[in-house]
BAFI-3210 file (N, C-alpha, C; in Angstrom, 3 decimals, decimal comma, padded with zeros to 6 digits):
// residues 221
n [1|2|3|4|5|6|7|8|9|10|11|12|13|14|15|16|17|18|19|20|21|22|23|24|25|26|27|28|29|30|31|32|33|34|35|36|37|38|39|40|41|42|43|44|45|46|47|48|49|50|51|52|53|54|55|56|57|58|59|60|61|62|63|64|65|66|67|68|69|70|71|72|73|74|75|76|77|78|79|80|81|82|83|84|85|86|87|88|89|90|91|92|93|94|95|96|97|98|99|100|101|102|103|104|105|106|107|108|109|110|111|112|113|114|115|116|117|118|119|120|121|122|123|124|125|126|127|128|129|130|131|132|133|134|135|136|137|138|139|140|141|142|143|144|145|146|147|148|149|150|151|152|153|154|155|156|157|158|159|160|161|162|163|164|165|166|167|168|169|170|171|172|173|174|175|176|177|178|179|180|181|182|183|184|185|186|187|188|189|190|191|192|193|194|195|196|197|198|199|200|201|202|203|204|205|206|207|208|209|210|211|212|213|214|215|216|217|218|219|220|221]
n.u [-012,865|-012,188|-009,650|-006,148|-004,685|-006,647|-007,281|-005,141|-002,341|000,649|003,054|002,868|003,542|005,719|008,659|009,145|006,642|005,209|006,272|005,494|002,631|002,175|002,393|000,001|-003,447|-005,927|-006,722|-007,259|-005,832|-003,355|-003,441|-002,662|000,054|001,071|002,324|004,793|005,840|006,334|008,277|010,305|010,931|011,611|014,319|015,921|015,575|016,882|019,115|019,691|017,376|015,251|014,005|014,399|012,760|011,734|011,282|010,660|009,544|009,529|010,091|009,801|012,119|011,209|008,527|005,531|004,625|002,321|002,723|000,767|-000,080|-000,403|001,901|002,306|004,311|004,546|005,451|005,647|006,137|005,800|007,671|007,096|004,609|001,737|000,763|-001,781|-003,254|-003,933|-004,140|-004,307|-002,298|-002,276|-000,595|001,153|001,001|001,507|002,479|002,321|003,959|003,329|000,898|-002,085|-002,958|-005,498|-006,914|-007,764|-008,005|-007,898|-005,694|-005,083|-003,402|-002,922|-002,388|-001,502|-001,470|000,543|-000,263|-002,788|-005,695|-006,961|-008,503|-010,102|-011,425|-011,571|-011,855|-009,737|-009,206|-007,601|-007,351|-006,793|-005,799|-005,844|-003,807|-004,148|-006,678|-009,516|-011,094|-013,974|-014,890|-015,463|-016,083|-015,815|-014,120|-015,660|-014,646|-015,315|-017,829|-021,155|-021,994|-019,631|-018,715|-016,853|-015,607|-017,183|-016,682|-018,773|-020,105|-022,577|-024,272|-022,132|-019,714|-016,883|-015,006|-013,206|-012,072|-011,324|-011,742|-011,458|-011,759|-011,493|-011,952|-011,346|-009,989|-009,862|-007,522|-007,857|-010,405|-013,335|-014,824|-017,758|-018,646|-019,314|-019,907|-020,229|-018,206|-018,838|-017,691|-015,401|-015,930|-015,443|-014,237|-014,143|-011,666|-011,532|-014,124|-017,084|-018,556|-021,599|-022,245|-023,058|-023,610|-024,203|-022,266|-022,107|-020,506|-019,386|-018,324|-018,304|-015,546|-015,183|-017,728|-020,739|-021,868|-024,973|-027,038|-028,082|-028,408|-028,539|-026,423|-024,614|-023,155|-020,224|-019,960]
n.v [-012,394|-010,654|-011,089|-010,333|-010,573|-010,168|-007,516|-005,631|-004,148|-005,120|-004,098|-001,425|-000,221|000,124|-001,929|-003,578|-003,568|-004,879|-007,471|-008,012|-007,856|-009,903|-012,138|-012,704|-013,776|-012,418|-008,914|-007,676|-009,157|-008,058|-005,729|-005,534|-005,496|-003,183|-001,023|-002,139|-002,797|-000,266|000,697|-001,042|-000,427|002,311|003,017|002,100|003,707|005,881|008,393|010,621|011,112|011,117|012,877|012,826|013,934|013,582|011,223|008,053|009,069|009,579|011,452|012,105|014,115|015,577|015,656|017,474|018,998|020,656|023,347|023,380|020,800|017,812|015,377|012,341|009,698|006,056|006,853|006,995|009,141|009,284|009,791|012,799|013,128|014,832|016,551|018,158|021,262|021,221|018,460|015,345|013,087|010,324|008,242|005,132|005,048|004,294|005,854|006,184|006,964|010,094|010,542|012,132|013,690|015,212|018,457|018,627|015,888|012,721|010,177|006,817|003,973|002,753|001,696|003,345|003,012|003,884|007,027|007,318|009,196|011,066|013,592|015,592|016,267|013,601|010,516|007,925|004,897|002,007|000,624|-000,252|001,177|000,856|001,229|004,340|004,662|006,586|008,799|010,628|013,992|014,267|011,580|008,569|005,961|003,771|002,229|000,699|-001,326|-000,518|-001,974|-002,844|-005,363|-008,120|-007,709|-008,836|-009,853|-009,623|-011,261|-011,399|-014,247|-015,416|-015,391|-014,038|-014,279|-011,815|-011,652|-009,423|-006,277|-003,662|-002,708|-001,213|-000,231|-001,664|-000,780|-001,556|-001,289|001,725|002,252|004,230|006,402|008,019|011,408|012,134|009,556|006,589|004,021|001,117|-000,924|-003,376|-003,241|-003,958|-002,780|-003,529|-003,706|-000,973|-000,094|001,879|003,967|005,447|008,907|009,820|007,312|004,449|001,906|-001,587|-004,743|-006,326|-004,997|-005,941|-006,112|-003,759|-002,555|-000,650|000,863|001,694|001,777|000,156|-003,178|-002,615|-002,992|-002,590|-003,781|-002,270|-000,442]
n.w [-002,793|-000,791|000,001|000,462|-001,916|-003,791|-003,618|-003,613|-005,316|-004,561|-005,243|-005,127|-002,733|000,135|-000,132|002,105|003,287|001,345|001,569|004,185|004,076|002,297|003,811|004,943|004,657|004,797|004,885|007,386|009,167|009,220|010,686|013,404|013,308|012,177|013,482|014,371|011,894|010,724|012,494|011,899|009,272|009,239|010,349|008,284|006,104|003,583|004,632|003,131|001,808|003,571|006,364|009,941|012,194|014,756|017,431|016,114|013,793|010,384|007,546|004,164|002,403|000,246|000,675|001,508|004,374|006,177|008,535|010,533|010,840|012,786|013,586|014,707|015,985|015,706|012,373|008,832|006,204|002,859|-000,225|-001,998|-000,872|000,556|003,351|004,697|005,994|009,435|009,606|011,385|012,487|014,232|014,745|014,006|011,177|007,924|005,220|001,807|-001,358|-003,012|-001,779|-000,576|002,323|003,705|004,720|008,104|008,283|009,861|010,866|011,878|012,749|010,060|006,641|003,823|000,505|-002,399|-003,903|-002,769|-001,834|000,719|001,171|002,448|005,492|006,524|008,369|009,003|010,218|011,519|009,064|005,573|002,605|-000,824|-003,859|-005,406|-004,284|-003,251|-001,038|-000,707|000,326|003,784|004,121|006,032|007,900|009,968|012,862|015,099|016,428|017,528|019,739|020,680|020,081|018,561|015,261|012,301|009,028|006,295|003,474|001,548|002,402|003,541|006,162|007,838|010,652|012,322|014,805|016,123|017,774|016,844|013,699|010,629|007,379|004,107|001,197|-002,131|-004,905|-006,752|-005,785|-005,176|-002,962|-002,189|-001,214|002,206|003,044|005,096|006,031|007,426|010,263|009,176|006,450|003,003|000,005|-003,316|-005,971|-008,259|-007,787|-007,018|-004,600|-003,936|-003,010|000,409|001,418|003,540|004,217|004,496|004,917|001,914|-001,215|-004,485|-006,853|-009,556|-009,440|-008,674|-005,829|-004,962|-003,094|-000,072|-000,808|-003,467|-005,735|-008,586|-011,655|-012,830|-015,790]
ca.u [-012,789|-011,700|-008,292|-005,161|-004,323|-007,757|-007,521|-004,021|-001,097|001,629|004,214|002,592|003,802|007,114|009,018|008,963|005,196|004,812|006,631|004,656|001,253|002,152|002,382|-001,359|-004,501|-006,923|-006,062|-007,403|-004,816|-002,150|-003,634|-001,954|001,495|001,467|003,283|006,102|006,307|006,893|009,506|011,339|011,301|012,131|015,774|016,608|015,322|018,107|019,162|019,732|016,029|014,253|014,313|013,995|012,656|011,318|011,354|009,736|008,931|010,368|009,371|010,594|012,542|010,405|007,117|005,098|003,841|001,967|003,123|-000,343|-000,391|000,182|002,468|002,725|004,897|005,442|004,865|006,501|005,468|006,573|008,146|006,117|003,313|001,312|-000,040|-002,296|-003,597|-004,643|-004,215|-004,018|-001,778|-002,154|000,462|001,019|000,527|002,483|001,951|003,107|004,398|002,316|-000,364|-002,618|-003,681|-006,071|-007,209|-008,558|-008,094|-007,272|-005,230|-004,653|-003,179|-003,325|-001,453|-001,990|-000,634|000,917|-001,259|-004,075|-006,140|-007,962|-008,130|-010,937|-012,276|-011,761|-011,279|-009,333|-008,599|-007,532|-007,771|-005,778|-006,318|-005,007|-003,249|-005,055|-007,989|-009,886|-012,258|-014,515|-014,943|-016,336|-016,299|-015,037|-014,169|-016,059|-013,814|-015,787|-019,276|-021,849|-022,051|-018,236|-018,429|-015,821|-016,074|-017,355|-016,766|-019,889|-020,202|-023,828|-024,540|-020,847|-019,165|-015,535|-014,754|-011,871|-011,625|-010,765|-012,785|-011,274|-011,489|-012,102|-012,343|-010,266|-010,336|-009,015|-006,925|-008,736|-011,745|-013,806|-015,873|-018,406|-018,645|-020,251|-020,240|-019,699|-017,853|-018,984|-016,585|-015,247|-016,340|-014,432|-014,605|-013,294|-010,925|-012,229|-015,539|-017,523|-019,614|-022,319|-022,210|-024,017|-023,932|-023,770|-021,908|-021,753|-020,176|-018,429|-018,742|-017,428|-014,750|-015,827|-019,149|-021,211|-022,755|-025,951|-027,780|-028,065|-029,183|-028,497|-025,055|-024,689|-021,878|-019,714|-019,801]
ca.v [-010,978|-009,842|-011,465|-009,318|-010,713|-009,686|-006,091|-004,699|-004,344|-004,979|-003,356|000,005|000,176|-000,116|-003,342|-004,294|-003,735|-005,940|-008,751|-008,153|-008,156|-011,191|-013,232|-012,875|-014,031|-011,353|-007,655|-007,331|-009,873|-007,229|-004,495|-005,513|-005,406|-001,979|-000,257|-002,788|-002,688|001,076|000,788|-001,828|000,237|003,657|003,183|001,713|004,684|006,638|009,683|011,702|011,298|011,202|013,511|012,083|015,091|013,204|009,783|007,207|009,855|009,710|012,236|012,325|015,502|016,281|015,694|018,773|018,871|021,997|023,549|023,147|019,374|017,056|014,127|011,521|008,431|005,863|007,241|007,266|009,922|008,942|010,786|013,633|013,165|016,146|016,494|019,530|022,048|020,640|016,995|014,770|011,730|009,882|007,249|003,862|005,383|004,077|006,690|005,926|008,064|010,904|010,474|013,385|013,648|016,543|019,305|018,062|014,434|012,005|008,819|006,024|002,557|002,587|001,637|004,021|002,703|005,053|007,855|007,401|010,539|011,282|014,998|016,593|015,918|012,158|009,721|006,611|004,186|000,540|000,397|-000,289|001,757|000,440|002,173|005,333|004,744|007,974|008,997|011,959|014,863|013,882|010,137|008,048|004,545|003,489|001,070|-000,011|-001,529|000,173|-002,835|-003,167|-006,775|-008,366|-007,424|-009,946|-009,409|-010,344|-011,249|-012,126|-015,124|-015,867|-014,547|-014,340|-013,637|-011,223|-011,812|-008,119|-005,297|-002,448|-002,974|-000,196|-000,641|-002,063|-000,283|-002,061|-000,308|002,584|002,393|005,607|006,512|009,308|012,349|011,946|008,143|005,890|002,620|000,498|-001,822|-004,580|-003,044|-004,195|-002,239|-004,170|-002,900|-000,221|000,089|003,224|004,083|006,710|009,808|009,690|005,900|003,727|000,639|-002,735|-005,941|-006,238|-004,517|-006,625|-005,264|-003,250|-002,391|000,627|000,731|002,780|001,750|-001,190|-004,097|-002,197|-002,927|-002,941|-003,933|-001,059|-000,640]
ca.w [-003,141|000,310|000,349|000,101|-003,329|-004,603|-003,406|-003,671|-006,043|-003,497|-005,743|-004,937|-001,352|000,482|-000,306|003,370|003,481|000,415|002,190|005,380|003,693|001,595|004,784|005,439|003,678|004,884|005,256|008,803|009,927|009,255|011,444|014,694|013,107|011,442|014,294|014,327|010,519|010,545|013,282|011,235|008,022|009,450|010,465|007,049|005,047|003,303|005,310|002,158|001,270|004,641|007,647|011,139|013,083|016,098|017,658|015,349|012,720|009,202|006,543|002,957|002,287|-000,765|001,083|002,011|005,602|006,628|009,931|011,459|010,938|013,901|013,095|015,838|015,594|014,562|011,090|007,685|005,164|001,684|-001,186|-002,711|-000,187|001,039|004,578|004,666|007,175|010,578|009,600|012,697|012,331|015,619|014,884|013,281|009,834|006,858|004,148|000,619|-002,214|-003,702|-001,034|-000,045|003,596|003,591|005,861|009,201|008,167|010,977|010,548|013,026|012,454|008,662|005,533|002,637|-000,644|-003,200|-004,588|-002,067|-001,482|001,771|001,085|003,128|006,641|006,580|009,454|008,519|011,331|011,454|007,683|004,529|001,367|-001,934|-004,823|-005,987|-003,634|-002,971|-000,186|-000,883|001,501|004,884|004,245|007,156|008,248|011,351|013,195|016,287|016,426|018,625|020,922|021,004|019,828|017,565|013,901|011,369|007,638|005,678|002,018|001,354|003,541|004,095|007,205|008,293|011,933|012,419|016,192|016,499|018,083|016,046|012,290|009,792|006,027|003,210|-000,131|-003,186|-005,816|-007,558|-005,194|-005,014|-001,948|-002,337|-000,095|003,306|003,256|006,257|005,813|008,733|010,592|008,374|005,060|001,969|-001,307|-004,300|-006,938|-009,316|-007,463|-006,642|-003,594|-004,088|-001,855|001,508|001,618|004,727|003,589|005,341|004,162|000,824|-002,534|-005,442|-007,727|-010,777|-009,131|-008,149|-004,683|-004,995|-001,842|000,504|-001,646|-004,868|-006,227|-009,995|-012,317|-013,446|-017,228]
c.u [-012,278|-010,344|-007,317|-004,821|-005,416|-007,846|-006,378|-002,923|000,028|002,925|004,056|002,638|005,274|007,445|008,822|007,493|004,658|005,092|005,740|003,240|001,136|002,087|000,993|-002,315|-005,474|-006,273|-006,157|-006,385|-003,542|-002,256|-002,786|-000,448|001,970|002,509|004,693|006,694|006,977|008,221|010,643|011,831|012,064|013,647|016,545|016,407|016,569|018,073|019,189|018,351|014,970|014,812|013,791|013,836|012,276|011,398|010,254|008,978|009,945|009,552|010,286|010,912|011,715|008,911|006,799|004,179|003,579|002,307|002,025|-000,704|000,279|000,642|003,030|003,247|004,241|004,722|005,968|005,657|006,335|006,915|006,981|004,719|003,009|000,391|-000,502|-002,695|-004,416|-004,891|-003,745|-003,603|-001,434|-001,060|000,120|000,414|001,677|001,926|002,877|003,478|003,208|000,928|-000,777|-003,404|-004,211|-006,336|-008,158|-008,801|-007,319|-006,926|-004,794|-004,579|-003,636|-002,113|-002,131|-001,020|-000,325|-000,304|-002,671|-004,401|-007,242|-007,922|-008,942|-011,754|-012,579|-011,235|-010,990|-008,580|-008,670|-007,965|-006,564|-006,420|-005,337|-004,628|-004,337|-006,483|-008,249|-011,138|-012,708|-014,622|-015,929|-016,612|-015,352|-015,106|-014,561|-015,376|-014,206|-017,306|-019,904|-021,884|-020,672|-017,902|-017,378|-016,404|-016,109|-017,477|-017,800|-019,872|-021,429|-024,135|-023,257|-020,342|-017,765|-015,293|-013,334|-011,240|-010,948|-011,912|-012,685|-010,829|-012,215|-012,534|-011,097|-010,698|-009,348|-008,474|-007,996|-010,170|-012,061|-014,966|-016,450|-018,445|-019,684|-020,619|-019,589|-019,447|-017,841|-017,888|-016,579|-015,703|-015,158|-014,977|-013,629|-012,616|-011,855|-013,712|-015,813|-018,631|-020,282|-022,168|-023,323|-024,471|-023,485|-023,540|-021,550|-021,395|-019,196|-019,096|-017,802|-016,623|-015,552|-017,342|-019,449|-022,186|-023,691|-026,702|-027,688|-028,973|-029,205|-027,043|-025,081|-023,287|-021,487|-019,443|-018,922]
c.v [-010,119|-010,337|-010,394|-009,367|-010,215|-008,163|-005,185|-005,140|-004,077|-004,323|-001,854|000,407|-000,092|-001,599|-004,171|-004,530|-004,808|-007,309|-009,037|-008,569|-009,515|-012,377|-013,514|-013,211|-012,870|-010,059|-007,306|-008,067|-009,046|-006,059|-004,440|-005,332|-004,143|-001,168|-000,844|-002,726|-001,341|001,210|-000,018|-001,159|001,531|003,778|002,843|002,709|005,538|008,042|010,848|011,991|011,517|011,932|012,633|013,094|014,765|011,694|009,065|007,972|009,999|010,373|012,462|013,811|016,277|016,185|017,090|018,558|020,272|022,166|023,233|021,674|018,770|015,709|013,354|010,177|007,230|006,177|007,378|008,002|009,847|010,112|011,488|013,602|014,584|015,957|017,914|020,068|021,247|019,140|016,481|013,314|011,221|008,849|005,960|004,101|005,216|004,719|006,580|007,180|008,759|010,798|011,877|013,097|015,053|017,265|018,627|016,564|013,778|010,589|008,119|004,554|002,200|002,322|002,308|003,731|003,994|005,707|007,770|008,864|010,468|012,782|015,994|015,954|014,414|011,600|008,346|005,920|002,690|000,048|000,315|000,192|001,482|001,570|003,025|005,291|006,189|008,005|010,438|012,708|014,343|012,402|009,576|006,524|004,444|002,196|000,314|-000,135|-000,877|-000,660|-003,338|-004,641|-006,915|-008,243|-008,699|-009,365|-010,275|-010,161|-012,076|-012,957|-015,640|-014,866|-015,019|-013,577|-013,096|-011,461|-010,545|-007,148|-004,062|-002,817|-001,911|-000,758|-000,948|-001,719|-000,841|-000,943|000,419|002,683|003,868|005,628|007,910|010,123|011,967|010,509|007,611|004,437|001,952|-000,533|-003,094|-004,458|-003,301|-003,674|-002,811|-003,194|-002,231|000,001|001,482|003,124|005,438|007,583|009,510|008,249|005,444|002,291|-000,397|-003,909|-005,655|-005,736|-005,158|-005,635|-004,888|-003,104|-000,967|000,346|001,936|002,910|000,334|-002,101|-003,720|-001,944|-003,424|-003,046|-002,626|-001,308|000,449]
c.w [-001,997|000,813|-000,158|-001,378|-004,262|-004,625|-003,831|-004,631|-005,052|-003,958|-005,558|-003,472|-001,080|000,327|000,963|003,671|002,552|001,027|003,394|005,004|003,009|002,553|005,346|004,297|003,621|005,366|006,729|009,670|010,087|010,216|012,705|014,524|012,425|012,210|014,173|012,915|010,287|011,272|012,667|009,948|008,274|009,494|009,194|005,914|004,824|003,901|004,338|001,562|002,342|005,856|008,773|012,277|014,519|016,222|016,875|014,266|011,586|008,102|005,347|002,807|001,259|-000,497|001,608|003,210|006,138|008,116|010,936|011,611|012,174|013,375|014,277|015,373|016,234|013,248|010,052|006,657|003,916|000,775|-001,888|-002,084|000,275|002,234|004,862|006,038|008,194|010,453|010,961|012,488|013,722|015,824|014,174|011,903|008,850|005,597|002,939|-000,157|-002,872|-003,058|-000,605|001,225|003,818|004,886|006,837|009,061|009,307|010,542|011,821|012,613|011,035|007,768|004,348|001,502|-001,420|-003,847|-003,990|-001,802|-000,426|002,063|001,913|004,253|006,719|007,898|008,891|009,647|011,151|010,079|006,759|003,232|000,231|-002,877|-005,473|-005,420|-003,217|-002,111|-000,322|000,428|002,541|004,998|005,302|007,214|009,718|011,761|014,456|016,213|017,651|019,898|021,348|020,818|018,729|016,163|013,064|009,965|006,930|004,163|001,658|002,584|004,187|005,126|007,571|009,585|011,976|013,783|016,716|016,772|017,206|014,632|011,476|008,449|005,199|001,792|-001,144|-004,061|-006,631|-007,013|-004,975|-004,034|-002,002|-001,059|000,959|003,593|004,525|005,870|007,178|008,989|009,741|006,934|004,122|000,644|-002,334|-005,236|-007,952|-009,032|-006,923|-005,608|-003,766|-002,840|-000,851|001,732|003,003|004,284|004,651|004,451|003,042|-000,451|-003,550|-006,277|-008,966|-010,608|-008,703|-007,017|-004,677|-003,679|-001,307|-000,334|-003,109|-005,267|-007,666|-010,571|-012,982|-014,918|-017,813]
res [m|y|e|i|s|d|l|f|d|l|n|e|t|y|p|e|a|k|e|f|l|s|s|f|r|y|p|w|e|a|l|s|g|i|r|e|l|i|l|s|i|g|p|s|l|p|e|e|e|f|d|h|p|a|e|d|v|w|i|a|k|n|a|k|v|y|p|s|a|y|v|g|g|p|v|i|i|g|r|n|a|e|v|r|h|s|a|f|i|r|g|s|a|l|i|g|e|n|v|v|v|g|n|s|t|e|l|k|n|v|i|l|f|n|r|v|q|v|p|h|y|n|y|v|g|d|s|i|l|g|f|r|a|h|m|g|a|g|s|i|t|s|n|v|k|s|d|k|s|l|v|v|v|k|d|g|t|a|e|v|e|t|k|i|k|k|v|g|a|f|l|g|d|f|a|e|v|g|c|g|s|v|l|n|p|g|t|v|i|g|r|n|s|i|v|y|p|l|s|s|v|r|g|t|v|p|e|n|s|i|y|k|d|r|g|e|i|v|e|k|k]
***
């Protein structure tokens, strides 16, 4: 349930990203290559559709980027995307089509599939969010453990070592994260699943489920 093929419709991102992600089994394996992926895609984007206002920055001409937003490269902002007031894009952000990056939202080393919404006061770092995934206001991905040890992805009694210190969260297609929630390092939310507001989530949430509290995950009906 935490493999790339289980989480994402790879047709809902850039063709080059589809090929890139298809070369891995687990999504965290892709994190170290996001920067290079963006730098490989950017120069090939059609000039009649994308502006290139700064080094390593490509923005679709029909995207809306508020003047108060900070956009640091390498970054690609896709067609019809919206980057709102005081958003802080620190770099290594591959932003798909019709994505909303909201007010005071911070992005760093991420892939956002098409139609993702991180619309209000979100922090998303070292993470991949699938098609139409949505994070409620104030929800964040925590990407470093308190003791700075390497992140381990846990699924019940099973564990998978990432061998990486900075790992955020991976949201499957149509995942919904409630307001004020914290997704701890290495969290995986399956497709079509919901996380209740004010949750602190660790480990994995199966697809088509509702996360109510730690130890209380029910099937979505």
